[in-house]
N, C-alpha and C positions, 0 to 999 in steps of 0.2 A: 504478816504471813495475810496474801491476799485471799478472801474469801470467793475469788475468782479463777477459774481455769483459764488458762492462756492456751491459743491453737495461733502458730505462727508458721507461715510457708513464704518461701523464696522462689524467686522467678530471675532466675538468671541468665544473664544473654552473653555472651562469648564471641566475638569475631575471628572468625577464621582464619588461619593462616595460609592464604590463598593469594595468588600474585593478581588475578583480576579478579572482578565484582562476580557478584551470584549469575545475571542475565548479561551482559552485555563482556567486553574485551576491556573494560577503561581498567588503568591499575589501579590496587587497593592499597592505598601508600597512606601512613600518617604523616601529617607536617607538611603537605604539598600547597604549593600557592592554593589559595581558594577558589575554588569551580574550574579548575586547570584538569581534572581526571574526572570529566563527565562527557556525556554523549548523548544522542536524541533517545537510546533506552531507556538510558537512568536518570534521565529529565522528565521522561515520559511524554514525550511527543506523541501525538495522533499517530496512528497506521503503526507503529515500530512493533517487532515483535522478540520476545522474550528468548536467550537459547540456553537451558541450563547447563552450569558449571560441575563438572563429573569430578573433580577434584573438591567440591564443597562437599557433594555426596558421599563421595568415600570419608571426606573427615567427620562428617554427622555420623555416618552409621560404625566408624571407629570409638568416636565417645559413648556412642549407644549399647555398643558390645560391650566396652570397658566399663560402664555404670550397669550390667547386669541386665539391660533391657529383652523385651521380646522383640525382636525385628521385624520391621513391615516386609511383609513380601508385596505389598504393593504401596506404595507412596502417592500420597496424591495433594496438589495445591491447590490451594482458594484464594481469592481475592477477600480481601478484610478491606471493607469500605470505611473511610473518616477523612477528615480533611485535616491536614497540620500544615503549616507553611512550608519544613520542609520535607513536605512529599508531596513532588508536583503531582503525580497520576490520581491522587486522591482515593488512593487505596493503596493496599500493601500485600504484595503476594508471599501468601504464609501458608500454613497447615491445619488444619482443624480435624477433618472428620479421620485422616487417615495419616497420621505422624509416622518419621519414622523409627521410632522408639516409645513403647511403653511400657511401665508396671516394673522400672528398674530400683535396683538399690544402690546405696554407696556408704561405707562403713567410714566413720572419722572419729578422732580423738577429742573429746571432751572433759577436760580435769583429767582423772584416773580411768575414765571409762572410755571404753570403744561404742557408739553408738552406732545406730543405722538409721540411715533414712531414707524413705521410700520415695521412687519419682511417678508422677501420673504422668507423664510425657517428655518425649524430647522431640523437636520441630524445628526444620530449618526456614529461614524468610529472607526476607530484604530486610538493610539497615534502611532510616530515614538518615535525613542530611541532617545539618547542624547550626542552629539558629546562634549568631552571635551577636550579643548587646553591648552598644556603646552609648552611655548617655541616653538620648530621647530616641535612637536610631537603635533600629535591630537590623541584622543582615543575613541572608541565607548563603550557608556553605554547601554543596551539593556533592563534593567530594565523597562525602562517606555514604552518600544517597545508592542503595545499591550493592552494597559492601555483604560479604556471607554472613549473616549471624543467626547463629544456633541458640535457641532458647531452651532453657533445663527448666522444669517445672516440677516442684515438690509438692509432695503431701504436705496438708498443716501438721505435721508434727513434732516438733518443736516447742517445746515448752520454755526456754529461758533463752533472752536476748542473746547470752552469751554462747549457748549453743550454735546460733544460728552463725556468729561471728568464727566459732572454733570450724565450723561447717564449711564457710565459705573460704576458709583459711587453706583447708585439707582440698577444697574443689580445686582452688588455684593452682595448687603444687599438683593435681594429677592432670590438670589439664597442659600443663606447662610439660610434664615429664610424656605426656603422649604427643608433644608437638603439634596440636592442632590451634592452641591459641597462647600468646604473651602474657597475658594476664595483668597485662599492665591497665588497671584499674584509674590510672589518673589520666592517663589517655583514651579510656573509654573501651580498650577493648575486651574490657570486662565491665557489665554492670548488673546491679541489683535494684528489683524491686521486691519488695518486703511487706508481707500481708499479715493482720494481725486483727484477732476478735478475743473478747473476754466472753464468759459466759458462767453461769452457775455452776457448781460442781453436778455433773451427770448430764445436764443439758444439750451436750454436744456442741458445735460452733455456733460462734456469735456472729453478729454483724461487723466485716471485715473493713477494715480501712486498709489503702494501699498507700504506700508510698514510696513515690518513682524514683528511679532514676539513682541510686545512691552509690558513689564510686568508690567507697574504702569500705572494709568490711570492720573495721571500728566504729564508721558513721552509721552503718547500719544495726550492731549494737545497738548504740545511744539514740537511734531515731525511735528504735523497738523500745526500748526502755521509757521514753518521754510519751511513745503512743499508748503505753499499757497503764499508766499514772495518766494518763488524760481520758481515755475510756471508764477506768475503775473509776476517775471524778462523775463523771455523767453516769454511770449504773447506779452509784452510793446515792445520789442525790434524786433519782427516780427518773432521770431523762434517758434519750434513745441516742444510741450511736446512728449516724448518718453512714450507709455506704459511699464512701467516697474514695477518691485520689488526691494525696496529700503529697507534700516537696519537704523536704529536709533541707532546713536553713542552718549549714555549719557555724557562719560565724555568732546566730543567737541559741543556738541547741535547741530548736522548738520546730515543730511539723507545723506547717501551715496549707490548708484547704486549697487546693486547683482546680477539682472540678467533682461533679458527683460522676460514681462509677459507672462505666457502660456493664450492660450485660451483654454474652454473646450475639444476644439476636439483634443488638443495635448496631452491629458490625456487616449484618445482612451479607455472610459467608457465602459465597456460590464457587461453583468450580471453575479455576482458570481456563478459558476456552483455548490457551496458544501454549499449552503446555501437557505433554502426555502426561500418564500416570508412568510412575517409576518403577522398576518390576528388579532387582537383582538377580542376577543368576548366581550358579556355583562358583565360577570364577573370580565375580566380583566375592562375594563372602570369603571365599578363600585369600583373598588380598586383604579384607577386613581382618580374617584372624591373626594372619600371619603379622599384622600391624601391632598386635595385642603387647603389652607390655607386664611386668611387675610394678605395682602402683607403689607409689613412697611407703604406704602405713607399711603392707605387705614387707616391701622391701628393708624398713628402718628395723621390724621384726627380727626377720632374717638374719640381721647385721648382728644385733646381739645376740644372739641365740649362735651364730654359725662363728662370728668373729670376737664375740666376747667384749663386745663397745659396750660403754655403759648409753643409757638411755639419752645423755646430753650429747654426747659423740654420734653417734646413729642418726640423731634428728637432723645435726649440724651437716654431716655428710649426705644426708637423703634428701635435703631440703631443696636441690636440684637434680634433674637426672644426671646432668654432666661431669658433678660432682661424684657422685655415687659410684660414675661408670670409672671416672679417674681412678678412687681409692683401688675399686675390685683388681683393675689392671696393674696396679701397683703390686699388690698382694700377690695378685699371680706371677710376678715377676722375681717371689721370695722376699718380698718385704714383709715384717712382723705387722700384722694388722691395726696393733694397739699403738703402734708407734706412728703409722701410717696415718691415725686418725687424730692422733696428739699434734703432731705438726702441722697436718690441714687446718686444725683450727689454732693452731700457736701462729708459730713461725713463717707459714705461709701464706697464711690469711694476714698476716700483717705486710707483709710483701706485695699481697696482690692489692691490698688497700691502700698502701704506697704509692702501685702506679695505677691506680683507679681500672685495674684489670678486675673483670667479676669473676664469680665461680662459674658462669657457665663457661666462658672461655679455656677451662681448665680442659688437656688433652686437644686442644685445636690450636692451628698456626698463628691465635695470636697471644699464646701464651710461651714464653723461652722455656717454661718451667716443663718437660714431658715426663710420661709414667716412667720411661728407661733412664733418663737423667735423675730423677727421683729414687729409683731402686737403688741406683748405682751410688748415691750418696750416702744410702740408707748400709750398702754394703762396704764401705771405706769405714763408715762407722761401726758398725758391728765386728769389724776385724780389727779394731782398735788401731789404722793406719790414720785415723785423726780424731780427734775427739769433739765435745762438742758445738765447742767456741767456734772451732775452723768449722763446725759441720754450717752453723750458720752463716759465715763469713760467706763459704763454698753456694750458699742458697743465694746469696745475695749477689754474687756474683754470674750465677748462671744467668739470673734474671738482667743484670746490668749487660754484660758481652756475652749473650747466648753461647756459652760454652757449656761442653761437659764436664762434669766432676772430677773426674780423674785427671783431666787436662789441666785443670785450675789448681789441683792439690802439688802437680807437678810443677808446674811453672813460679809458684810461690814457696816452692822449698817446705810446704808445712805435712809432708806424712812425716810420722811420728819416727823417724832415726834414731831420736833418743830413747825407745822405749826397749833397748838392750838395759836390762836389769842392773847388769854390773857400771855400764857408761852413766847412767842415768843417778845411780847413787853415788859415784864419785863425783857428780856437780852438785848433789845435794849437800854431802861432806862438806865439800870445798865452802860452799855457802854458810853452812852452819859455823866454820870455821872462822869466816871471816867476821862474822857477827856475833859473838861472845854474850854481849848483853840479850840480845832479842831471844838466844839459847833460854837464859837465865829466868827470864820471862816467863817462857812456857814451860820451865821446868818449877817454876812458883805457879802454876796453875793459871797464868794468863793466854787464853788460847788466842787471842785479837792478833798478837804477832804473827801467827803461821800464815795470813794472810799477805804479809811481807815477804816471808819466806818463798813462798808459791809464786808471787809474782817476779822473785828475784830468778829460779830456776825457770820460770815461762819466759824471761826475758833471754836468758842464758840457751836456753834451746831454739830460742824463735819462736814461741810459742808453741813447738810440736809436741811436747809433753803431755801426756796425760794428769790432768788434774789431781785425779783420783789417787795415780800412783804415788804422785809428790808427795799427798798426803800420808799415805802410808808408809814411805820411805822416813819422811818428818818423825813420825811415830817413832817408829823402827830404830832411829838413829838417836834420838832424843831418851826415850824410856826404857832402851834397851831390850 
């Protein structure tokens, strides 16, 4: 048990899903040829003028509102002055005095608890470019320079690295549900700077170290775990922790010093002279309000209460907005909620994985399984027109041939025509008569041969008989 209190805060950067950059009309695309989406504005040529991207502002306010922030009645942009090779202007247009959102909070699950983390602020800024290192050479790709970047700054309220990881995963789900960011940390569209300080109990915040640009929630946890041990070792030996920026080396699982940490005054913020303040009107705020949705945690809790799903089922269904929407549409068409969830997690997930179809494609033109088709398949199953094995085969053909379930069943002659009790009983009687030794084994207590009889009946009925009905008839005819 550590004798020090731990204080952890996160600075999360998300690239907003806009078609163009924040101050120019260059495309905001990942993976394009280096330096193919650039212009004099995002390259910082002298004399150029920025023009604010309205969609970026709208998405920013949507996030601020969803995170329960006080929305700014006036948002102001400032120049943040510093030099990096991938920031050609030598300053970044950001927000300092009047960000778009302040004093928000977000609820997330960590272990068996629902925790709340407060936000200090949420502000909009332009992203820098990207450095590419090859051997003893470094290159600059400015495609990312000027993309719309929203920074979310938490209060230093996390006590454990695990809490930070859980929060990041929940926050990623939230922004994906909101449709403002794809959350692809491996592509850099969501990045995290983690701040951590230690101090004696009751003494408040200690001297923090910042671990910069960590691109995975798991690495954030590991970096914080390492930093806590490193700082604790320094403090126990009587040393002083230096306020600095550090980098996470994922190969060696250590943090390394990058530079001493700047203070706000080091950046010499001053108002951006080429951008007027943004003042939202009632029409704009109404658009922001109409864009609000039920966030993943609230939706998961509702699914457990309303539809009686288990926590595991609700978690899986609500991981993506598209899968949760798909689930509710299927249920609205008359399908049983628990059955739908089980199939989504089981047979449907298997088919999606086999065909490299994402959960986010459910309910779109990229997926052959529509809500109507799945509800129709369940209707056939619940009305005993097909049994479970046939239902699975039908599902596979829906994906393979893009057909409706009823047509598939008819074309293959799979409808349970043998469900007439008398007809099915006569078939079972005949097969039992043809296999007296097997009957004697079953009468003697050996139940394994039952499968042989069921198989014979299924073959005789071309797979249309209900296996449960067959089992019941075997018991009736043998045991009397």
